[in-house]
Biopython code that builds the backbone (N, CA, C, O; Angstrom):
import numpy as np
from Bio.PDB.StructureBuilder import StructureBuilder

atoms = [
    (1, "MET", "N", (-77.991, 22.904, 8.186)),
    (1, "MET", "CA", (-77.282, 21.664, 8.002)),
    (1, "MET", "C", (-77.602, 20.730, 9.169)),
    (1, "MET", "O", (-77.491, 21.127, 10.329)),
    (2, "SER", "N", (-77.990, 19.519, 8.873)),
    (2, "SER", "CA", (-78.399, 18.602, 9.925)),
    (2, "SER", "C", (-77.196, 17.897, 10.547)),
    (2, "SER", "O", (-76.095, 17.892, 9.996)),
    (3, "ARG", "N", (-77.437, 17.315, 11.688)),
    (3, "ARG", "CA", (-76.391, 16.599, 12.419)),
    (3, "ARG", "C", (-76.173, 15.230, 11.787)),
    (3, "ARG", "O", (-77.102, 14.643, 11.232)),
    (4, "SER", "N", (-74.956, 14.726, 11.871)),
    (4, "SER", "CA", (-74.599, 13.438, 11.298)),
    (4, "SER", "C", (-75.440, 12.315, 11.913)),
    (4, "SER", "O", (-75.688, 12.311, 13.119)),
    (5, "LEU", "N", (-75.868, 11.382, 11.095)),
    (5, "LEU", "CA", (-76.686, 10.273, 11.589)),
    (5, "LEU", "C", (-75.906, 9.372, 12.540)),
    (5, "LEU", "O", (-76.481, 8.827, 13.482)),
    (6, "LYS", "N", (-74.613, 9.209, 12.306)),
    (6, "LYS", "CA", (-73.834, 8.339, 13.191)),
    (6, "LYS", "C", (-73.688, 8.937, 14.591)),
    (6, "LYS", "O", (-73.523, 8.198, 15.561)),
    (7, "LYS", "N", (-73.746, 10.258, 14.706)),
    (7, "LYS", "CA", (-73.666, 10.893, 16.017)),
    (7, "LYS", "C", (-74.992, 10.820, 16.763)),
    (7, "LYS", "O", (-75.006, 10.738, 17.991)),
    (8, "GLY", "N", (-76.095, 10.851, 16.042)),
    (8, "GLY", "CA", (-77.403, 10.848, 16.678)),
    (8, "GLY", "C", (-77.839, 12.244, 17.068)),
    (8, "GLY", "O", (-77.063, 13.192, 16.940)),
    (9, "PRO", "N", (-79.072, 12.390, 17.544)),
    (9, "PRO", "CA", (-79.574, 13.724, 17.900)),
    (9, "PRO", "C", (-78.906, 14.245, 19.170)),
    (9, "PRO", "O", (-78.545, 13.474, 20.059)),
    (10, "TYR", "N", (-78.749, 15.568, 19.238)),
    (10, "TYR", "CA", (-78.173, 16.193, 20.421)),
    (10, "TYR", "C", (-79.274, 16.437, 21.442)),
    (10, "TYR", "O", (-80.188, 17.230, 21.216)),
    (11, "VAL", "N", (-79.169, 15.744, 22.563)),
    (11, "VAL", "CA", (-80.086, 15.953, 23.677)),
    (11, "VAL", "C", (-79.224, 16.349, 24.863)),
    (11, "VAL", "O", (-78.350, 15.593, 25.286)),
    (12, "ASP", "N", (-79.472, 17.535, 25.397)),
    (12, "ASP", "CA", (-78.667, 18.065, 26.491)),
    (12, "ASP", "C", (-78.834, 17.192, 27.735)),
    (12, "ASP", "O", (-79.960, 16.992, 28.190)),
    (13, "PRO", "N", (-77.750, 16.672, 28.291)),
    (13, "PRO", "CA", (-77.871, 15.810, 29.474)),
    (13, "PRO", "C", (-78.429, 16.547, 30.694)),
    (13, "PRO", "O", (-79.047, 15.929, 31.561)),
    (14, "ARG", "N", (-78.215, 17.865, 30.764)),
    (14, "ARG", "CA", (-78.757, 18.624, 31.900)),
    (14, "ARG", "C", (-80.285, 18.665, 31.855)),
    (14, "ARG", "O", (-80.941, 18.644, 32.896)),
    (15, "VAL", "N", (-80.847, 18.723, 30.649)),
    (15, "VAL", "CA", (-82.304, 18.738, 30.512)),
    (15, "VAL", "C", (-82.872, 17.382, 30.919)),
    (15, "VAL", "O", (-83.887, 17.316, 31.613)),
    (16, "LEU", "N", (-82.221, 16.296, 30.489)),
    (16, "LEU", "CA", (-82.674, 14.955, 30.867)),
    (16, "LEU", "C", (-82.578, 14.738, 32.371)),
    (16, "LEU", "O", (-83.423, 14.064, 32.959)),
    (17, "LYS", "N", (-81.545, 15.310, 32.996)),
    (17, "LYS", "CA", (-81.375, 15.182, 34.442)),
    (17, "LYS", "C", (-82.507, 15.892, 35.191)),
    (17, "LYS", "O", (-82.969, 15.414, 36.227)),
    (18, "LYS", "N", (-82.951, 17.039, 34.657)),
    (18, "LYS", "CA", (-84.043, 17.776, 35.292)),
    (18, "LYS", "C", (-85.364, 17.020, 35.182)),
    (18, "LYS", "O", (-86.235, 17.159, 36.041)),
    (19, "ILE", "N", (-85.514, 16.227, 34.135)),
    (19, "ILE", "CA", (-86.752, 15.475, 33.920)),
    (19, "ILE", "C", (-86.846, 14.260, 34.841)),
    (19, "ILE", "O", (-87.946, 13.863, 35.224)),
    (20, "GLU", "N", (-85.708, 13.668, 35.201)),
    (20, "GLU", "CA", (-85.669, 12.398, 35.919)),
    (20, "GLU", "C", (-86.586, 12.318, 37.130)),
    (20, "GLU", "O", (-87.295, 11.323, 37.284)),
    (21, "GLY", "N", (-86.599, 13.302, 37.974)),
    (21, "GLY", "CA", (-87.373, 13.239, 39.209)),
    (21, "GLY", "C", (-88.835, 13.613, 39.065)),
    (21, "GLY", "O", (-89.573, 13.561, 40.049)),
    (22, "LYS", "N", (-89.270, 13.981, 37.902)),
    (22, "LYS", "CA", (-90.632, 14.487, 37.712)),
    (22, "LYS", "C", (-91.509, 13.467, 37.003)),
    (22, "LYS", "O", (-91.022, 12.561, 36.326)),
    (23, "GLN", "N", (-92.818, 13.640, 37.177)),
    (23, "GLN", "CA", (-93.774, 12.759, 36.518)),
    (23, "GLN", "C", (-94.408, 13.482, 35.340)),
    (23, "GLN", "O", (-94.503, 14.710, 35.330)),
    (24, "VAL", "N", (-94.843, 12.706, 34.343)),
    (24, "VAL", "CA", (-95.471, 13.269, 33.149)),
    (24, "VAL", "C", (-96.752, 13.989, 33.550)),
    (24, "VAL", "O", (-97.527, 13.479, 34.359)),
    (25, "GLY", "N", (-96.976, 15.173, 32.987)),
    (25, "GLY", "CA", (-98.171, 15.959, 33.292)),
    (25, "GLY", "C", (-97.975, 16.876, 34.482)),
    (25, "GLY", "O", (-98.908, 17.569, 34.888)),
    (26, "ASP", "N", (-96.787, 16.892, 35.046)),
    (26, "ASP", "CA", (-96.486, 17.772, 36.169)),
    (26, "ASP", "C", (-96.580, 19.222, 35.699)),
    (26, "ASP", "O", (-96.099, 19.548, 34.614)),
    (27, "LYS", "N", (-97.183, 20.087, 36.490)),
    (27, "LYS", "CA", (-97.434, 21.468, 36.084)),
    (27, "LYS", "C", (-96.222, 22.378, 36.231)),
    (27, "LYS", "O", (-96.256, 23.516, 35.762)),
    (28, "THR", "N", (-95.147, 21.909, 36.871)),
    (28, "THR", "CA", (-93.988, 22.771, 37.059)),
    (28, "THR", "C", (-93.270, 22.995, 35.730)),
    (28, "THR", "O", (-93.204, 22.103, 34.884)),
    (29, "VAL", "N", (-92.736, 24.203, 35.567)),
    (29, "VAL", "CA", (-92.024, 24.564, 34.343)),
    (29, "VAL", "C", (-90.539, 24.275, 34.540)),
    (29, "VAL", "O", (-89.947, 24.701, 35.531)),
    (30, "ILE", "N", (-89.942, 23.555, 33.601)),
    (30, "ILE", "CA", (-88.526, 23.223, 33.644)),
    (30, "ILE", "C", (-87.786, 24.270, 32.824)),
    (30, "ILE", "O", (-87.889, 24.283, 31.597)),
    (31, "LYS", "N", (-87.039, 25.152, 33.493)),
    (31, "LYS", "CA", (-86.331, 26.221, 32.791)),
    (31, "LYS", "C", (-85.082, 25.672, 32.113)),
    (31, "LYS", "O", (-84.361, 24.852, 32.681)),
    (32, "THR", "N", (-84.836, 26.140, 30.882)),
    (32, "THR", "CA", (-83.637, 25.737, 30.164)),
    (32, "THR", "C", (-83.189, 26.830, 29.212)),
    (32, "THR", "O", (-84.000, 27.562, 28.644)),
    (33, "TRP", "N", (-81.886, 26.919, 29.057)),
    (33, "TRP", "CA", (-81.292, 27.826, 28.083)),
    (33, "TRP", "C", (-80.860, 27.054, 26.835)),
    (33, "TRP", "O", (-80.375, 27.647, 25.871)),
    (34, "SER", "N", (-81.035, 25.745, 26.856)),
    (34, "SER", "CA", (-80.564, 24.875, 25.781)),
    (34, "SER", "C", (-81.587, 24.838, 24.646)),
    (34, "SER", "O", (-82.422, 23.936, 24.580)),
    (35, "ARG", "N", (-81.515, 25.823, 23.759)),
    (35, "ARG", "CA", (-82.426, 25.909, 22.625)),
    (35, "ARG", "C", (-82.079, 24.886, 21.553)),
    (35, "ARG", "O", (-82.940, 24.510, 20.757)),
    (36, "ALA", "N", (-80.822, 24.429, 21.523)),
    (36, "ALA", "CA", (-80.357, 23.491, 20.510)),
    (36, "ALA", "C", (-80.687, 22.043, 20.860)),
    (36, "ALA", "O", (-80.438, 21.143, 20.058)),
    (37, "CYS", "N", (-81.238, 21.813, 22.032)),
    (37, "CYS", "CA", (-81.566, 20.462, 22.482)),
    (37, "CYS", "C", (-82.712, 19.887, 21.645)),
    (37, "CYS", "O", (-83.756, 20.520, 21.489)),
    (38, "THR", "N", (-82.504, 18.681, 21.109)),
    (38, "THR", "CA", (-83.543, 18.005, 20.339)),
    (38, "THR", "C", (-84.567, 17.417, 21.295)),
    (38, "THR", "O", (-84.206, 16.892, 22.348)),
    (39, "ILE", "N", (-85.835, 17.501, 20.938)),
    (39, "ILE", "CA", (-86.902, 16.970, 21.776)),
    (39, "ILE", "C", (-86.949, 15.459, 21.610)),
    (39, "ILE", "O", (-87.123, 14.949, 20.503)),
    (40, "ALA", "N", (-86.792, 14.750, 22.721)),
    (40, "ALA", "CA", (-86.798, 13.286, 22.740)),
    (40, "ALA", "C", (-88.164, 12.783, 23.213)),
    (40, "ALA", "O", (-88.919, 13.541, 23.822)),
    (41, "PRO", "N", (-88.488, 11.528, 22.945)),
    (41, "PRO", "CA", (-89.781, 10.983, 23.398)),
    (41, "PRO", "C", (-89.971, 11.036, 24.913)),
    (41, "PRO", "O", (-91.107, 11.072, 25.386)),
    (42, "GLU", "N", (-88.882, 11.041, 25.679)),
    (42, "GLU", "CA", (-89.000, 11.112, 27.144)),
    (42, "GLU", "C", (-89.519, 12.465, 27.619)),
    (42, "GLU", "O", (-89.990, 12.584, 28.750)),
    (43, "MET", "N", (-89.439, 13.477, 26.771)),
    (43, "MET", "CA", (-89.828, 14.836, 27.146)),
    (43, "MET", "C", (-91.315, 15.116, 26.927)),
    (43, "MET", "O", (-91.810, 16.161, 27.350)),
    (44, "VAL", "N", (-92.030, 14.207, 26.280)),
    (44, "VAL", "CA", (-93.443, 14.431, 25.975)),
    (44, "VAL", "C", (-94.242, 14.526, 27.268)),
    (44, "VAL", "O", (-94.112, 13.681, 28.154)),
    (45, "GLY", "N", (-95.067, 15.560, 27.368)),
    (45, "GLY", "CA", (-95.925, 15.757, 28.532)),
    (45, "GLY", "C", (-95.372, 16.752, 29.539)),
    (45, "GLY", "O", (-96.056, 17.085, 30.507)),
    (46, "PHE", "N", (-94.167, 17.227, 29.339)),
    (46, "PHE", "CA", (-93.567, 18.195, 30.242)),
    (46, "PHE", "C", (-93.676, 19.602, 29.659)),
    (46, "PHE", "O", (-93.793, 19.775, 28.446)),
    (47, "THR", "N", (-93.635, 20.604, 30.538)),
    (47, "THR", "CA", (-93.632, 21.998, 30.117)),
    (47, "THR", "C", (-92.249, 22.570, 30.369)),
    (47, "THR", "O", (-91.744, 22.534, 31.491)),
    (48, "PHE", "N", (-91.641, 23.099, 29.313)),
    (48, "PHE", "CA", (-90.310, 23.683, 29.408)),
    (48, "PHE", "C", (-90.410, 25.195, 29.287)),
    (48, "PHE", "O", (-91.204, 25.718, 28.505)),
    (49, "GLY", "N", (-89.601, 25.884, 30.065)),
    (49, "GLY", "CA", (-89.451, 27.324, 29.935)),
    (49, "GLY", "C", (-88.208, 27.569, 29.097)),
    (49, "GLY", "O", (-87.095, 27.525, 29.620)),
    (50, "VAL", "N", (-88.378, 27.826, 27.808)),
    (50, "VAL", "CA", (-87.250, 27.972, 26.898)),
    (50, "VAL", "C", (-86.882, 29.450, 26.812)),
    (50, "VAL", "O", (-87.730, 30.295, 26.525)),
    (51, "HIS", "N", (-85.620, 29.749, 27.061)),
    (51, "HIS", "CA", (-85.152, 31.138, 27.065)),
    (51, "HIS", "C", (-85.027, 31.654, 25.633)),
    (51, "HIS", "O", (-84.450, 30.988, 24.773)),
    (52, "ASN", "N", (-85.570, 32.840, 25.387)),
    (52, "ASN", "CA", (-85.500, 33.408, 24.035)),
    (52, "ASN", "C", (-84.541, 34.593, 23.964)),
    (52, "ASN", "O", (-84.534, 35.324, 22.973)),
    (53, "GLY", "N", (-83.748, 34.787, 24.985)),
    (53, "GLY", "CA", (-82.806, 35.898, 25.023)),
    (53, "GLY", "C", (-83.250, 36.987, 25.964)),
    (53, "GLY", "O", (-82.440, 37.800, 26.407)),
    (54, "ARG", "N", (-84.517, 37.010, 26.272)),
    (54, "ARG", "CA", (-85.057, 38.025, 27.165)),
    (54, "ARG", "C", (-85.788, 37.401, 28.350)),
    (54, "ARG", "O", (-85.545, 37.769, 29.499)),
    (55, "ASP", "N", (-86.684, 36.452, 28.066)),
    (55, "ASP", "CA", (-87.423, 35.787, 29.123)),
    (55, "ASP", "C", (-87.685, 34.335, 28.715)),
    (55, "ASP", "O", (-87.279, 33.903, 27.636)),
    (56, "PHE", "N", (-88.362, 33.597, 29.579)),
    (56, "PHE", "CA", (-88.638, 32.188, 29.327)),
    (56, "PHE", "C", (-90.054, 32.038, 28.788)),
    (56, "PHE", "O", (-91.007, 32.508, 29.409)),
    (57, "LEU", "N", (-90.199, 31.389, 27.643)),
    (57, "LEU", "CA", (-91.509, 31.123, 27.068)),
    (57, "LEU", "C", (-91.887, 29.680, 27.353)),
    (57, "LEU", "O", (-91.079, 28.773, 27.154)),
    (58, "SER", "N", (-93.111, 29.464, 27.817)),
    (58, "SER", "CA", (-93.565, 28.111, 28.147)),
    (58, "SER", "C", (-93.854, 27.328, 26.879)),
    (58, "SER", "O", (-94.555, 27.796, 25.982)),
    (59, "VAL", "N", (-93.292, 26.117, 26.826)),
    (59, "VAL", "CA", (-93.486, 25.227, 25.683)),
    (59, "VAL", "C", (-93.936, 23.884, 26.229)),
    (59, "VAL", "O", (-93.166, 23.193, 26.897)),
    (60, "TYR", "N", (-95.194, 23.504, 25.947)),
    (60, "TYR", "CA", (-95.697, 22.193, 26.347)),
    (60, "TYR", "C", (-95.372, 21.214, 25.228)),
    (60, "TYR", "O", (-95.793, 21.415, 24.089)),
    (61, "VAL", "N", (-94.631, 20.162, 25.537)),
    (61, "VAL", "CA", (-94.145, 19.229, 24.526)),
    (61, "VAL", "C", (-95.196, 18.159, 24.241)),
    (61, "VAL", "O", (-95.693, 17.495, 25.151)),
    (62, "THR", "N", (-95.526, 18.007, 22.949)),
    (62, "THR", "CA", (-96.458, 16.967, 22.509)),
    (62, "THR", "C", (-95.718, 15.989, 21.602)),
    (62, "THR", "O", (-94.546, 16.193, 21.285)),
    (63, "GLU", "N", (-96.402, 14.933, 21.189)),
    (63, "GLU", "CA", (-95.776, 13.892, 20.362)),
    (63, "GLU", "C", (-95.325, 14.420, 19.005)),
    (63, "GLU", "O", (-94.331, 13.939, 18.461)),
    (64, "GLU", "N", (-96.033, 15.395, 18.450)),
    (64, "GLU", "CA", (-95.687, 15.926, 17.137)),
    (64, "GLU", "C", (-94.359, 16.687, 17.151)),
    (64, "GLU", "O", (-93.741, 16.871, 16.103)),
    (65, "MET", "N", (-93.918, 17.129, 18.334)),
    (65, "MET", "CA", (-92.700, 17.928, 18.447)),
    (65, "MET", "C", (-91.427, 17.082, 18.511)),
    (65, "MET", "O", (-90.329, 17.627, 18.404)),
    (66, "VAL", "N", (-91.548, 15.778, 18.679)),
    (66, "VAL", "CA", (-90.373, 14.918, 18.816)),
    (66, "VAL", "C", (-89.526, 15.019, 17.551)),
    (66, "VAL", "O", (-90.033, 14.892, 16.437)),
    (67, "GLY", "N", (-88.221, 15.250, 17.743)),
    (67, "GLY", "CA", (-87.297, 15.393, 16.623)),
    (67, "GLY", "C", (-86.985, 16.839, 16.296)),
    (67, "GLY", "O", (-85.999, 17.116, 15.613)),
    (68, "HIS", "N", (-87.799, 17.763, 16.768)),
    (68, "HIS", "CA", (-87.538, 19.189, 16.555)),
    (68, "HIS", "C", (-86.671, 19.715, 17.698)),
    (68, "HIS", "O", (-86.416, 19.002, 18.669)),
    (69, "LYS", "N", (-86.224, 20.950, 17.580)),
    (69, "LYS", "CA", (-85.408, 21.584, 18.619)),
    (69, "LYS", "C", (-86.306, 22.418, 19.532)),
    (69, "LYS", "O", (-87.349, 22.906, 19.098)),
    (70, "LEU", "N", (-85.907, 22.583, 20.786)),
    (70, "LEU", "CA", (-86.682, 23.399, 21.722)),
    (70, "LEU", "C", (-86.761, 24.844, 21.257)),
    (70, "LEU", "O", (-87.787, 25.498, 21.446)),
    (71, "GLY", "N", (-85.699, 25.349, 20.654)),
    (71, "GLY", "CA", (-85.653, 26.735, 20.219)),
    (71, "GLY", "C", (-86.632, 27.073, 19.114)),
    (71, "GLY", "O", (-86.955, 28.245, 18.914)),
    (72, "GLU", "N", (-87.118, 26.061, 18.383)),
    (72, "GLU", "CA", (-88.070, 26.312, 17.306)),
    (72, "GLU", "C", (-89.404, 26.828, 17.828)),
    (72, "GLU", "O", (-90.147, 27.485, 17.100)),
    (73, "PHE", "N", (-89.704, 26.532, 19.080)),
    (73, "PHE", "CA", (-91.007, 26.890, 19.649)),
    (73, "PHE", "C", (-90.919, 28.098, 20.577)),
    (73, "PHE", "O", (-91.878, 28.416, 21.281)),
    (74, "SER", "N", (-89.776, 28.765, 20.578)),
    (74, "SER", "CA", (-89.569, 29.957, 21.387)),
    (74, "SER", "C", (-88.940, 31.037, 20.516)),
    (74, "SER", "O", (-87.717, 31.180, 20.502)),
    (75, "PRO", "N", (-89.766, 31.810, 19.779)),
    (75, "PRO", "CA", (-89.207, 32.806, 18.855)),
    (75, "PRO", "C", (-88.417, 33.891, 19.578)),
    (75, "PRO", "O", (-88.781, 34.324, 20.672)),
    (76, "THR", "N", (-87.333, 34.317, 18.945)),
    (76, "THR", "CA", (-86.464, 35.317, 19.560)),
    (76, "THR", "C", (-86.824, 36.730, 19.136)),
    (76, "THR", "O", (-86.389, 37.694, 19.766)),
    (77, "ARG", "N", (-87.604, 36.866, 18.089)),
    (77, "ARG", "CA", (-87.993, 38.197, 17.608)),
    (77, "ARG", "C", (-89.505, 38.372, 17.721)),
    (77, "ARG", "O", (-90.275, 37.443, 17.475)),
    (78, "LYS", "N", (-89.909, 39.570, 18.096)),
    (78, "LYS", "CA", (-91.337, 39.870, 18.249)),
    (78, "LYS", "C", (-91.800, 40.668, 17.039)),
    (78, "LYS", "O", (-91.294, 41.762, 16.787)),
    (79, "PHE", "N", (-92.751, 40.137, 16.293)),
    (79, "PHE", "CA", (-93.267, 40.817, 15.117)),
    (79, "PHE", "C", (-94.262, 41.878, 15.553)),
    (79, "PHE", "O", (-95.250, 41.565, 16.216)),
    (80, "GLN", "N", (-94.014, 43.122, 15.191)),
    (80, "GLN", "CA", (-94.940, 44.203, 15.512)),
    (80, "GLN", "C", (-95.996, 44.315, 14.414)),
    (80, "GLN", "O", (-97.154, 43.960, 14.628)),
    (81, "ARG", "N", (-95.605, 44.801, 13.255)),
    (81, "ARG", "CA", (-96.472, 44.866, 12.085)),
    (81, "ARG", "C", (-95.668, 45.462, 10.945)),
    (81, "ARG", "O", (-94.625, 46.077, 11.165)),
    (82, "HIS", "N", (-96.151, 45.280, 9.742)),
    (82, "HIS", "CA", (-95.544, 45.934, 8.607)),
    (82, "HIS", "C", (-96.007, 47.383, 8.604)),
    (82, "HIS", "O", (-97.170, 47.664, 8.897)),
    (83, "GLY", "N", (-95.131, 48.282, 8.283)),
    (83, "GLY", "CA", (-95.480, 49.692, 8.344)),
    (83, "GLY", "C", (-95.691, 50.288, 6.979)),
    (83, "GLY", "O", (-95.791, 49.575, 5.980)),
    (84, "GLY", "N", (-95.756, 51.595, 6.944)),
    (84, "GLY", "CA", (-95.893, 52.309, 5.692)),
    (84, "GLY", "C", (-97.229, 52.992, 5.545)),
    (84, "GLY", "O", (-98.141, 52.803, 6.349)),
    (85, "LYS", "N", (-97.324, 53.790, 4.501)),
    (85, "LYS", "CA", (-98.504, 54.605, 4.228)),
    (85, "LYS", "C", (-99.730, 53.738, 3.923)),
    (85, "LYS", "O", (-100.820, 54.004, 4.430)),
    (86, "ILE", "N", (-99.556, 52.718, 3.108)),
    (86, "ILE", "CA", (-100.684, 51.857, 2.718)),
    (86, "ILE", "C", (-101.251, 51.124, 3.931)),
    (86, "ILE", "O", (-102.468, 50.993, 4.068)),
    (87, "GLN", "N", (-100.369, 50.647, 4.808)),
    (87, "GLN", "CA", (-100.809, 49.933, 6.010)),
    (87, "GLN", "C", (-101.635, 50.847, 6.907)),
    (87, "GLN", "O", (-102.652, 50.416, 7.451)),
    (88, "LYS", "N", (-101.219, 52.101, 7.073)),
    (88, "LYS", "CA", (-101.958, 53.044, 7.910)),
    (88, "LYS", "C", (-103.334, 53.320, 7.332)),
    (88, "LYS", "O", (-104.312, 53.413, 8.074)),
    (89, "GLU", "N", (-103.421, 53.451, 6.013)),
    (89, "GLU", "CA", (-104.715, 53.672, 5.366)),
    (89, "GLU", "C", (-105.638, 52.478, 5.575)),
    (89, "GLU", "O", (-106.827, 52.649, 5.842)),
    (90, "MET", "N", (-105.097, 51.282, 5.457)),
    (90, "MET", "CA", (-105.912, 50.085, 5.656)),
    (90, "MET", "C", (-106.426, 49.999, 7.088)),
    (90, "MET", "O", (-107.587, 49.654, 7.310)),
    (91, "GLU", "N", (-105.570, 50.311, 8.066)),
    (91, "GLU", "CA", (-105.974, 50.263, 9.467)),
    (91, "GLU", "C", (-107.030, 51.310, 9.779)),
    (91, "GLU", "O", (-107.975, 51.023, 10.514)),
    (92, "SER", "N", (-106.895, 52.530, 9.235)),
    (92, "SER", "CA", (-107.885, 53.576, 9.501)),
    (92, "SER", "C", (-109.219, 53.222, 8.852)),
    (92, "SER", "O", (-110.271, 53.510, 9.423)),
    (93, "ALA", "N", (-109.200, 52.602, 7.670)),
    (93, "ALA", "CA", (-110.435, 52.180, 7.013)),
    (93, "ALA", "C", (-111.125, 51.085, 7.815)),
    (93, "ALA", "O", (-112.349, 51.088, 7.944)),
    (94, "ALA", "N", (-110.362, 50.164, 8.346)),
    (94, "ALA", "CA", (-110.935, 49.086, 9.155)),
    (94, "ALA", "C", (-111.545, 49.641, 10.435)),
    (94, "ALA", "O", (-112.612, 49.199, 10.860)),
    (95, "LYS", "N", (-110.870, 50.607, 11.049)),
    (95, "LYS", "CA", (-111.379, 51.221, 12.268)),
    (95, "LYS", "C", (-112.686, 51.977, 11.982)),
    (95, "LYS", "O", (-113.620, 51.922, 12.783)),
    (96, "GLN", "N", (-112.753, 52.681, 10.845)),
    (96, "GLN", "CA", (-113.959, 53.422, 10.472)),
    (96, "GLN", "C", (-115.120, 52.466, 10.229)),
    (96, "GLN", "O", (-116.244, 52.743, 10.647)),
    (97, "ARG", "N", (-114.861, 51.334, 9.553)),
    (97, "ARG", "CA", (-115.918, 50.339, 9.320)),
    (97, "ARG", "C", (-116.435, 49.781, 10.640)),
    (97, "ARG", "O", (-117.634, 49.549, 10.795)),
    (98, "GLU", "N", (-115.535, 49.569, 11.581)),
    (98, "GLU", "CA", (-115.918, 49.051, 12.887)),
    (98, "GLU", "C", (-116.803, 50.054, 13.618)),
    (98, "GLU", "O", (-117.801, 49.666, 14.225)),
    (99, "LEU", "N", (-116.453, 51.334, 13.570)),
    (99, "LEU", "CA", (-117.263, 52.378, 14.211)),
    (99, "LEU", "C", (-118.646, 52.472, 13.568)),
    (99, "LEU", "O", (-119.652, 52.602, 14.265)),
    (100, "ASP", "N", (-118.690, 52.407, 12.240)),
    (100, "ASP", "CA", (-119.971, 52.467, 11.536)),
    (100, "ASP", "C", (-120.862, 51.288, 11.906)),
    (100, "ASP", "O", (-122.070, 51.445, 12.084)),
    (101, "ALA", "N", (-120.262, 50.108, 12.022)),
    (101, "ALA", "CA", (-121.026, 48.913, 12.380)),
    (101, "ALA", "C", (-121.582, 49.019, 13.791)),
    (101, "ALA", "O", (-122.721, 48.619, 14.034)),
    (102, "SER", "N", (-120.802, 49.549, 14.723)),
    (102, "SER", "CA", (-121.281, 49.685, 16.101)),
    (102, "SER", "C", (-122.395, 50.728, 16.194)),
    (102, "SER", "O", (-123.340, 50.551, 16.962)),
    (103, "LYS", "N", (-122.294, 51.818, 15.416)),
    (103, "LYS", "CA", (-123.363, 52.820, 15.396)),
    (103, "LYS", "C", (-124.647, 52.236, 14.824)),
    (103, "LYS", "O", (-125.733, 52.499, 15.339)),
    (104, "ALA", "N", (-124.529, 51.451, 13.771)),
    (104, "ALA", "CA", (-125.703, 50.829, 13.153)),
    (104, "ALA", "C", (-126.361, 49.848, 14.112)),
    (104, "ALA", "O", (-127.587, 49.767, 14.171)),
    (105, "ALA", "N", (-125.562, 49.107, 14.857)),
    (105, "ALA", "CA", (-126.098, 48.143, 15.820)),
    (105, "ALA", "C", (-126.796, 48.866, 16.966)),
    (105, "ALA", "O", (-127.826, 48.400, 17.453)),
    (106, "LYS", "N", (-126.248, 49.998, 17.401)),
    (106, "LYS", "CA", (-126.857, 50.775, 18.479)),
    (106, "LYS", "C", (-128.199, 51.340, 18.050)),
    (106, "LYS", "O", (-129.178, 51.269, 18.793)),
    (107, "SER", "N", (-128.242, 51.902, 16.849)),
    (107, "SER", "CA", (-129.488, 52.521, 16.384)),
    (107, "SER", "C", (-130.553, 51.470, 16.135)),
    (107, "SER", "O", (-131.736, 51.765, 16.301)),
    (108, "ALA", "N", (-130.196, 50.281, 15.753)),
    (108, "ALA", "CA", (-131.164, 49.227, 15.515)),
    (108, "ALA", "C", (-131.718, 48.662, 16.822)),
    (108, "ALA", "O", (-132.860, 48.205, 16.864)),
    (109, "SER", "N", (-130.922, 48.691, 17.879)),
    (109, "SER", "CA", (-131.354, 48.093, 19.150)),
    (109, "SER", "C", (-132.187, 49.048, 20.003)),
    (109, "SER", "O", (-132.975, 48.585, 20.828)),
    (110, "THR", "N", (-132.042, 50.357, 19.836)),
    (110, "THR", "CA", (-132.816, 51.299, 20.644)),
    (110, "THR", "C", (-134.171, 51.565, 19.968)),
    (110, "THR", "O", (-134.228, 51.847, 18.772)),
    (111, "PRO", "N", (-135.268, 51.470, 20.753)),
    (111, "PRO", "CA", (-136.571, 51.728, 20.161)),
    (111, "PRO", "C", (-136.779, 53.220, 19.872)),
    (111, "PRO", "O", (-136.278, 54.083, 20.594)),
    (112, "LYS", "N", (-137.518, 53.497, 18.815)),
    (112, "LYS", "CA", (-137.773, 54.886, 18.421)),
    (112, "LYS", "C", (-138.940, 55.442, 19.234)),
    (112, "LYS", "O", (-139.919, 54.735, 19.472)),
    (113, "LYS", "N", (-138.846, 56.701, 19.662)),
    (113, "LYS", "CA", (-139.913, 57.344, 20.439)),
    (113, "LYS", "C", (-140.796, 58.120, 19.503)),
    (113, "LYS", "O", (-140.333, 58.657, 18.497)),
    (114, "LYS", "N", (-142.088, 58.180, 19.835)),
    (114, "LYS", "CA", (-143.040, 58.925, 19.007)),
    (114, "LYS", "C", (-143.444, 60.198, 19.653)),
    (114, "LYS", "O", (-144.241, 60.950, 19.093)),
]
sb = StructureBuilder()
sb.init_structure("model")
sb.init_model(0)
sb.init_chain("A")
sb.init_seg("    ")
for serial, (resi, resn, name, xyz) in enumerate(atoms, 1):
    if name == "N":
        sb.init_residue(resn, " ", resi, " ")
    sb.init_atom(name, np.array(xyz, "f"), 0.0, 1.0, " ", f" {name:<3s}", serial, name[0])
structure = sb.get_structure()
C-alpha cells in the first residue's frame, strides 16, 4: 500500500542530515538503518550502507533509483539454491561435462610423441 499523496514521500531527516556536509561522489559510505526511507534526488551520487538485519550492504544511488526505498536494494534473505534430487542430478551432469571438456582441451593442446 502506497503512502498518501498529500503526505508526500517519507524521507528520513537523519539521512538528509548525514548528507548535508558531504559532496556528491564522495567515497565514504553513509550507514543507515532506515530501510523505509524514500530515495530523493538529493541522494543521487552517494553510497549508502543499508542495514539488512545482519550487516550493511553498499548501495550506490543513481537517478533511476529516485522514488524507490533504500531497503529495496538491500535484500534481507540470501538465496542458496533450490534443492532436491533433480537439482543434484543436474549439477553432477554439469560438473561431468565440465571435466570432459577440460580433458578434451588438455589432450588437444599436448603434442603427440612418436
